[in-house]
C-alpha positions, 0 to 999 in steps of 0.5 A: 499499500502506498503512502497516498493510500494510507493518508488522504493528505499525501494523496491530495499533495500528489494529486496537486503536484501531478495536476501542476505538470500540465501538458508536456513541456516543449524543448525551448531549443525547438521552434515549437518551444519558442513559439508556444503561448508562453505562460498560457497556463498556470501551474498549480491551478486546474483548468487554466488561469485563476482569477488571481493569475489574471489579476497578476497578469494585469498588474503594473510591474513597477507599482502593483497597485495604487496603494503602496504595500506598506500602507495596506492593512494586511491580515497576520501571517502564520508560518505553518503548513496546515493539514500536512503531517511530518510523514507527508512532509518526508514523503514530499521531500523524498519524492522530489530529491534523488541520490547524489552523484559525488565526484569520481576521480580517475586514477592513473592506474585506470588507463581505460577510463583515461583513454575514454576522456581524451577526446572530450577533455580539452585540457588533454588535447592539442599537446603538440600545439601547446608544447610549441607555444611553451617553447616559443614563450620560454625562448623569447624570454630567454632572448630578452634576458640575454639582451638584458643580462648576458648569456650566463644570467639568462641561462640561470634565469631560464633554469629558475623559471623552469624550476618554478614551472616544475614545482607548479606542475607537480603540486598544482599550486605555486605560492609566493610571499611578499611579491609587493613591498609593504608600502606598495601593498598598503596602496592596494589595501587602501583602494581595496578598502574603499571599494569594499566600504562603498560596493561590498555586499556585506552578507552574513557569509562575506562582503563581496565585490565583483571587480569587473565593475572596477577596472581601474583597480584591476589595471592600476600599475601601482599595486596590480603586480600583487595579483597580475605579476608577469611572472605568475601570468607567464607560469600559468600560460606555460602550464596551459600551453597558450595565451590566457585571459582573465575570466573572473575577478572578485574581492572578498572579506571574510569574518572568522566563523565556522562554516561549510557552505557553498562558498568554502566546501572542499571542492574542485572549481569549474568543470573538468574539461578545461584548465582553470587557474585561480590566483588568490592573494590574501592578507589580514584585513587592513594590514600588509601581513598574512592572515592568521585564519580562514586560509587556503587549503589543498591536497597537492597532487589531486590535480593529476586525477581528472573528474569523470563525466556523469553522462551525455547530452542527448537530444538537448537533455542530460542522460546519466551514463547509468541509464545507458548500456555499455555499448551505447556509452562506448559508441558515444565516447568513441564517436568521430567527427563532432564529439558529443557533449558530456557533462558533470555537475556542481554536486559532482565537484564537492567532497562531502562524505567520508568516502568522497574525501577518502577518494581524494586522499587516494588520488593524492596517494596515487600521484605523489606516493604519500603514505599519509595525507598531505594537507597544505594550509597556507599560513604565513606572516607575509602577504601570500599569492597562491596560484592553483590549478583549481579546475582539477586540484582539490581545495577549499577555504578553511573556516574554523572558529577559535584562536586560529581564525580570530582575525578577518581576512581579505582576498582577491580571487582572479580566475584565468582560462585559456583563450581557446577554451573560453573566448570572450572578455572581462571588461567591455571595450569602452570601459577598458580603454577609459580605464587604461587611459586613466591609470596608464595600464600595461599591455599585459593587463589590457590583454588579460582583461580585454576581449579575445576570440578562439583562433584569433589571428596573431594572438600568440605573438601579441600575448608573448610580446606583452609578456616579454615587455616585462622580461626585466621585471620577471628576471629581477623577481626570479633572481630575488626568489633564488637569493631568498630561498632560505629567507623568512621575509621579502619576495620568496617562493613557498614550498607547499610541503612546508606548509603541510599540517601535522597529523593532529591538525589533519584529524581536526581538518578532516572533522570540519570538512565532514561535519562542520555546520552547513547552511541549513544548520547555521540558518537553524541556529538563527531561528529566523522563523519557527513553525506556528509563528504568527507575524504581521505581513511586514514582519513576515516579509522581513523574516523571509528575506533573511531566510533567503539570505541564507538559502541563496548560498546553498548548493545548486546542482547545476550542470557543467558541460564539456563545451563550457556553455555554463560559463555564459551564466556566470553573471546571472548566477553571481548576481543572485548569490551576492544579493545583499540585505540592507543594514537596519538603520542604513541611510539610503544613497541615491548614488549608490553604485551597487546593483539593487539590493535584495530588499529593493528587488523584493519590494514588488513581491511582498504582496504575494506573501501569505500563510503557506498552503498545500496548493502552493507546493510544486513538485520538481516537474512542475518547477521544471515546467516553469523554467521551460516557460521562462527560458522560452521567453528569454530565447524569444528575445535573444532571437529578436535581438532585444536590447536589455534594460540596465535596471540591474546595473550590470557591468557586462556587455548588453549582448551577454545579459539575456543569454546568461539569464536564459542559460541560468534558467535552463540549467536551473530547470535541469537541476530542480529535477536532480536535487540530492537533499532538501537544502538543494531543493529549497535553494534551487527553487529560490534561485528560480525565483530570483532568476525570474525576477532578473529576467523580468528586470532586464527585459525592456518595459515594452516586453508583453511577457513581463506580466507572465513573469510576474505570475510565474514569480509569484508562484515561485515565491509561494512555493519557496515559503511553503516548502520552507514551512514544510521542512520546518515541520520536519525539523520540529518533528525530529527535535531540531534534526537538520539531516539532509534527507529523511530516510 
C-alpha cells in the first residue's frame, strides 16, 4: 500500500503536484518551444488561469496597485503548513530529491577510463600545439634576458623559471610571499578598502565585490603586480600551453566563523574539461601581513586525477551514464567527427562524505606516493599570492572558529582560462579603454582583461610580446626568489610541503570538512522563523528576506558542460548569489553604485506573501515546467535581438545579459529535477524565483511577457515559503534534526 493510500493528505499533495505538470513541456531549443503560448497555463491551478493569476498578469510591474504595500492593512501571516503531517512532509521531500552523484576521480592506473576522456577533455588535447607555444614563450624570454643580462645570467633565469614551472606542475600550486613591498601593498589595501566600503554586499557569509565593475583597480600599475605579476601570468600560460585571459575577478572580506557552505566546501572549481587557474592574494584585513585564519587549503597532487563525466547530452537533455548500456556509452565516447557533449555537475565537484574525502586522499597517494594525507594550509606572516590549478586541484578555504581564525581576512580571487577554451572578455571595450587611459595600464593587463576570440590571428605573438616587455621585471623577481630561498621575509617562493598540517591538525581539518555546520544548520541556529509563528505582513516579509539570505548560498546542482556553455551564466548566477540585505538604520544613498539590494528588488513581490498552503507546493516537474516557460521567453528575446534594460546596473556587455539569464534558467530547470537533498531543493527553487525576477528586470518595459513573469514569480515565491514551512515541520518533528534527507 502506498503512502497516498494510507494517508489522504499525501494523496492530495500528489494529486496537486501531478495536476501542476500541465501538458508536456516543449523543448525551448525547438521552434515549437520558442513560439508556444508563453505562460498560457498557470501551474498549480486546474482548468487554466485563476482570477488571481489574471490579476497578476494585469498588474503594473513597477507599482502593483495604487496603494503602496506599506500602507495596506494585511492580515497576520502564520508560518505553518496546515493539513500536512511530518510523514507526508517526508514523502514530499523524498519524492523530489534523488541520489547524489559525488565526485569520481580517475586514477592513473585506470588507463581505460583515461583513454575514454581523451577526446572530450580539452585540457588533454592538442599537446603538440601547446608544447610549441611553451617553447616559443621560454625562448623569447631567454632572448630578452640575454639582451638584458648576458648569456650566463639568462641561462640561470631560464633554469629558475623552469624550476618554478616544475614545482607548479607537480603540486598544482605555486605560492609566492610578499611580491610587493609593504608600502606598495598598503596602496592596494587602501584602494581595496574604499571599494569594499562603498560596494561590498556585506552578507552574513562575506562581503563581496565583482571587480569587473572596477577596472581601474584591476589595471592600476601601482599595485596590480600583487595579483597580475608577469611572472605568475607567464607560469600559468606555460602550464596551459597558450594565451590566457581573465574570466573572473572578485574581492572578498571574510569574518571568522565556522561554516561549510557553497562558499568554502572542499571542492574542485569549474568543470574538468578545461584548465582553470585561480590566483588568490590574501592578507589580514587592513594590514599588509598574512592572515592568521581562513586560509587556503589543498591536497597537492590531486590535480593529476581528472573527474569523470556523469553523462552525455542527448537531444538537448542530460542522460546519466547509468541509464545507458555499455555499448551505447562506448559508441558515444568513441564517436568521430563532432564529439558529443558530456557533462558533470557542481554536486560532482564537492567532497562532502567520508568515502568522497577518502577518494581524494587515494588520488593524492596515487600521484605523490604519500603514505599519509598531505594537507597544505597556507599560513604565513607575509602576504601570500597562491596560484592553483583549481579546475582539478581539490581545495577549499578553511573556515573554523577559535584562536586560528580570530581576525578577518581579505582576499582577491582572479580566475584565468585559456583563450581557446573560453573566448570572451572580462571588461567591455569602452570601459577597458577608459580605464587604461586613466591609470596607464600595461599591455599585459590590457590583454588579460580585454576581448579575445578562439583562433584569433596573431594572438600568440601579441600575448608573448606583452609578456616579454616585462622580461626585466620577471628576471629581477626570479633572481630575488633564488636569493631568498632560505629567507623568512621579502619576495620568496614558498614550498607547499613546508606548509603541510601536522597529523593532529589533519584530524581536526578532516572533522571540519565532514561535520562542520552547513547552511541549513547555521540558518537553523538563527531561529529566523519557527513553525506556527504568527507575524504581521511586514514582519513576515522581513523574516523571509533573512531566510533567503541564507538559502541563496546553498548548493546548486547545476550542470557543467564539456563545451563550456555554462560559463555564459556566470553573471546571472553571481548577481543572485551576492544579493545583499540592507543594514537596518542604513541611510539610502541615491548615488549608490551597487546593483539594487535584495530588499529593493523584493519590494514588488511582498504582496504575494501569505500563510503557506498545500496548493502552493510545486513538485520538481512542475518547477521544471516553469523554467521551460521562462527560458522560452528569454530565447524569444535573444532571437529578436532585444536590447536589455540596465536596471540591475550590470557591468557586462548588453549582448551577454539575456544569454546569461536564459542559460541559468535552463540549467536550473535541469537542476531542480536532480536535487540530492532538501537544502538543494529549497535553494534551487529560490534561485528560480530570483532568475525570474532577473529576467523580468532586464527585459525592456515594452516586453509583453513581463506580466507572465510576475505570475510565474508569484508562484515560485509561494512555493519557496511553503516548502520552507514544510521543512520546518520536518525539523520540529525530529527535535531540531537538520539532516539532509529523511530516510
